[in-house]
Residue, then its C-alpha position, 0 to 999 in steps of 0.5 A: m587561504a590555502l584551504e579555500p580551494f578545498f572549501q570551495f570544492v566541498r561547497k560545490l559538492n554539497n550544492n550539486r548533491f542538494g540540487g540533485l535531490q531537489s530535482q528528483n523530488s520535483q520530478h516525484i511531485a510532478f508525477m504524483r500530480q499527474l497521477h492524481r489527474e488521471m485517477n478520475e478516469y476510472n469509475v470503479m464504483e459502476e464496474p461489475l464486481e467480477k471485472i474490477s481491476a485493482v491493486v491489493f497491497d500490504i505494508e509492514t511497519t514498526g508500529f501503528y502510529p506514523e504521527k508518533g514516528d512509526r515507519i514503513l518497513s516494506i510494501g508488497a502488492v499484487k494486481i487483480i485485472d478483470g477479476q483475476m489475481l495475476e501473481s506475475e504482476s506483483f511489487y515488493s520492496l523493503v524501505r531503508f530504516e537506519e535505527e535498530l529494529p525492535e526484536g519483536i518486529k524482527r521475529l514477526t516479519g523476518i526482516n533484519n537491520k542489514e536488509l533495511l540499511a541496503a534498501p531504497s528510501l521511502s520516497d523512492v519506494m513510494i514512487q515505485f509503488f505508485k508507478f506500479a499501481q498507476d490510477l487503479p484503486l487499492i485494496a487492503h485488509h483492515s485498511s485504516h492501518e495502510k491508509k494512515f501510513m500512506q497519507n502520512a508518507s504522501w504528505t511528508m515525501f511529496k506534499t500531496s494528499f493520498k488520493h487513491r480510492l481504497f477499498d477494505t475487505s470488510f466492505l464485502y465480508r460485513l455484508i455476508e457475516p454482519q455479526g463477524i468481529s474478527i479482523k485478523l487476516e489469517d482467521f478469514c483465510v482459514r474460514n474460507g479455505i485459503e492456505i496461509v503462506d508467507r504471513h506477515h510478509a508484505l507481498g505474502d499478505a497482499k496475495l492472501t488479501a487478494q484471494l480473500w477479496l475474490c472469494y467474497i466478491i463471489k459471495v456478495r454477488n450471490a447476495g445480489c450486489e452487482t457493483m461496489k455502488d451496490v455494496y456501499e448502499k447495502i452497507a449504509k442500510l446495515s449502519 
């Protein structure tokens, strides 16, 4: 019986911790639901291409298949406001990962286990990212990779769908180079005279993607597109 006060203390401690986590998660879910309601207010499809505001982002991951357990290691993003990339408006965070990181991923990204152990949880990083992005549309290079992981994380963390409008750089370069099959970011950067800096770093890749997007915006405008609606209609004709 002498141990009972100790057990009561442990149970209280665990209940407080669990209650705190529940409260935080409820706040996160409430934020996501409010954000989803606000997304409908910005009709980016009718916006002049040169005036589009968006968040260009990139993720580094342990692999390609979130449904098989691959994880997000970092998220980087930079804003385009009224057609201009603002490097001062950027976001970057590592994501906590407690398993041993494969050597190939370490070499590719420069990320190490010690950094990941000290990083915030995926739930916290996702909320920080969405607070940065707000209701702006998102842009990524070869966006199916980002989309899969964001869909998986949104549902796993918050039981909500990933509802941000997501544009792929291919939406633009397919109109200018319909025969092009390369999807490597560095290939398109070299082709367009963009200096490759911090490749395979999430924020570095986001900045490269933003520069590439703005470069092709000029090209598709010269090809007769005024809005993303025009871009979609022309892509449909190519299909």
